[in-house]
C-alpha positions in Angstrom: 87.9 96.4 112.3 90.6 99.0 111.8 88.7 102.2 110.8 90.3 104.2 113.6 93.8 103.0 112.9 96.8 104.6 111.1 99.4 101.9 110.9 103.1 101.7 110.0 104.0 98.4 108.3 107.6 97.6 107.6 108.7 95.1 104.9 105.4 96.0 103.3 106.1 95.5 99.6 106.1 91.7 99.4 105.0 88.5 101.1 103.3 88.8 104.5 103.8 92.5 104.7 102.0 93.0 101.4 99.1 90.9 102.6 98.9 92.9 105.9 98.7 96.1 103.9 96.0 94.7 101.6 93.9 93.3 104.4 94.3 96.4 106.7 93.2 98.8 103.9 90.1 96.6 103.4 89.4 96.9 107.1 89.4 100.7 106.9 92.9 101.5 108.1 95.3 104.1 106.7 98.7 102.6 106.1 102.3 104.0 105.9 104.0 101.2 104.0 107.8 101.0 104.4 110.2 98.9 102.4 113.9 99.0 101.3 112.7 98.2 97.7 111.4 101.5 96.2 110.3 99.8 92.9 108.2 97.3 94.8 106.6 100.1 96.9 105.6 101.8 93.6 104.1 98.6 92.4 102.2 98.2 95.7 100.9 101.8 95.4 99.6 101.1 91.9 98.0 97.8 92.8 96.2 99.1 95.8 95.3 102.5 94.2 94.1 103.8 97.6 94.2 107.4 99.0 94.7 105.7 102.5 98.1 104.2 101.4 101.3 106.1 101.9 104.8 104.7 101.0 108.2 105.4 102.3 111.5 103.8 101.2 113.4 102.8 104.4 116.2 100.6 105.6 114.9 99.6 109.0 118.3 98.4 110.1 119.8 101.9 109.7 119.1 104.1 112.8 119.7 107.4 111.0 117.1 106.5 108.4 114.6 105.3 111.0 115.1 108.5 113.0 114.4 110.6 109.9 111.4 108.5 109.1 109.8 109.1 112.5 110.5 112.8 112.1 108.4 112.6 109.0 105.8 110.6 110.9 105.6 113.2 113.6 105.2 115.9 111.0 102.8 114.3 108.5 101.1 111.4 110.4 101.1 112.4 114.0 97.9 110.5 114.6 99.6 107.2 113.9 98.6 104.5 116.4 99.8 101.2 115.1 103.1 99.6 114.2 103.7 96.2 112.5 107.4 95.2 112.6 107.6 92.8 109.7 110.8 93.5 107.8 113.1 90.6 107.9 116.0 88.8 106.3 116.5 85.0 106.0 119.7 83.8 104.3 119.2 80.1 104.9 122.8 79.4 105.9 124.5 77.1 108.3 126.0 79.0 111.2 129.5 77.7 110.3 129.3 79.4 106.9 128.2 82.8 108.1 130.6 85.8 107.6 130.6 88.6 110.2 129.1 91.1 107.8 126.2 88.6 107.1 125.6 88.2 110.8 125.4 92.0 111.1 123.1 92.2 108.1 120.5 89.8 109.6 120.7 91.2 113.1 120.5 94.8 112.0 117.2 94.2 110.2 115.6 91.4 112.3 116.5 92.7 115.7 117.9 96.3 115.7 115.3 97.3 113.1 112.5 96.2 115.4 114.1 97.9 118.3 114.6 101.2 116.6 111.1 101.4 115.3 109.6 100.3 118.5 111.6 102.8 120.6 110.7 105.8 118.4 107.0 104.7 118.0 106.8 104.3 121.8 108.4 107.6 122.4 105.9 109.4 120.1 102.8 107.9 121.7 103.9 107.8 125.3 104.9 111.5 125.4 101.3 112.2 124.4 99.8 109.5 126.6 98.1 108.1 123.5 96.8 104.5 123.0 98.4 102.3 120.4 99.4 98.8 119.5 102.5 97.0 118.1 102.6 93.7 116.4 106.0 92.0 115.9 106.7 89.3 113.4 108.5 86.5 115.0 108.7 82.9 113.8 108.3 79.3 115.0 112.1 79.3 114.4 112.4 81.6 117.5 110.7 79.0 119.6 111.8 75.6 118.2 115.1 76.5 116.6 116.1 77.0 113.0 118.5 75.4 110.5 119.7 79.0 110.2 120.9 79.7 113.7 121.4 83.4 113.2 117.8 83.7 111.9 116.5 81.6 114.8 118.4 83.8 117.2 116.9 87.0 115.7 113.3 85.6 116.0 113.8 84.5 119.6 115.0 88.0 120.4 111.8 89.5 118.9 109.8 87.5 121.5 111.9 88.9 124.4 111.4 92.4 123.0 107.7 91.9 122.8 107.3 90.9 126.4 109.6 93.6 127.7 107.9 96.3 125.8 104.5 95.1 126.8 105.7 95.8 130.4 107.4 99.1 129.6 104.6 100.6 127.5 101.7 99.7 129.7 99.0 100.8 129.9 99.1 102.8 126.7 100.6 100.6 124.1 99.7 96.9 123.7 102.6 94.8 122.3 102.1 91.3 120.8 103.9 88.9 118.5 102.9 86.3 115.9 105.1 83.3 115.3 104.2 81.7 111.9 105.5 78.4 110.7 106.7 78.0 107.1 104.5 80.3 104.9 104.0 80.3 101.2 106.0 83.4 100.4 109.2 84.0 98.3 111.3 83.5 101.5 110.2 79.8 101.5 112.5 79.1 98.6 115.5 79.5 100.9 114.3 76.9 103.4 116.1 73.5 103.0 113.9 70.8 101.5 114.4 68.5 104.5 113.2 71.2 106.8 110.1 71.9 104.7 109.3 68.2 104.7 109.7 68.1 108.5 107.3 71.0 109.0 104.7 69.5 106.6 104.7 66.0 108.1 104.0 67.4 111.6 101.2 69.8 110.7 97.7 68.8 111.8 96.1 71.1 109.2 97.3 70.1 105.8 96.5 73.2 103.7 99.5 75.4 103.0 99.8 78.4 105.3 99.3 81.6 103.3 100.5 85.2 103.9 96.8 86.2 104.1 96.3 83.8 107.1 99.1 85.6 109.0 97.6 89.0 108.0 94.2 88.0 109.5 95.8 87.4 112.9 97.8 90.6 112.7 94.6 92.5 112.0 93.0 91.0 115.1 95.9 92.0 117.3 95.8 95.6 115.9 92.1 95.9 116.5 90.0 96.6 119.6 88.8 93.0 119.6 92.2 92.1 121.1 92.1 94.7 123.8 92.8 92.1 126.5 96.0 90.9 124.8 99.5 92.2 125.5 102.8 90.5 125.8 101.3 87.5 124.0 102.7 85.3 121.2 100.2 83.9 118.7 101.4 80.5 117.3 100.4 80.2 113.7 101.8 76.8 112.8 98.9 74.6 111.6 99.2 72.4 114.8 102.8 71.5 114.0 103.9 72.4 117.5 101.4 72.1 120.4 102.1 74.1 123.6 
């Protein structure tokens, strides 16, 4: 499904990002995998053992680093045509306990990081009038609220960015979002037990949601099979919330 795609994936070395990399390579894409954890990127490279996988250590919340990364992309991967904004931070804290530097840390990665990469990716493709696609990782927390209000804020912002960029980048770049519910990844350990139980009790599909399930939806949105979708949000919540 992705044999004509060269895709940037942020937060690529673990969890949902890692599953997206694995599934995308299997579908024929070339991947530039970005993560702040260089050791985890090296492990990813070893596990995939693919000539179509390139890695880049990147703090997506640092504009200077993102700008340097896209200079590298323009030089070495100028045919890039996909972006998955997936890097994210979840501290699992009550808003009353947040320190200003912690708020900055979450918003820098979860909001500004998406904005920086989207802006520079869009600029690269639109200047050449090339087609491309962006998929943003939001969350059910951005729609229904979160026990961590700063995280919920960040994921709601992603939905606004998705719709606005779908308008701004048309007709060349399609921009969509996915909004998963609680997913079986390392991040799940930070979710309060009461919130995990609340999600589980309301799900119509009882099987745990896996990172691979999210990856399958992302691949669809990256592919030509979703050519009629832009500005859309895909709810992946096992029927927990019906809209």
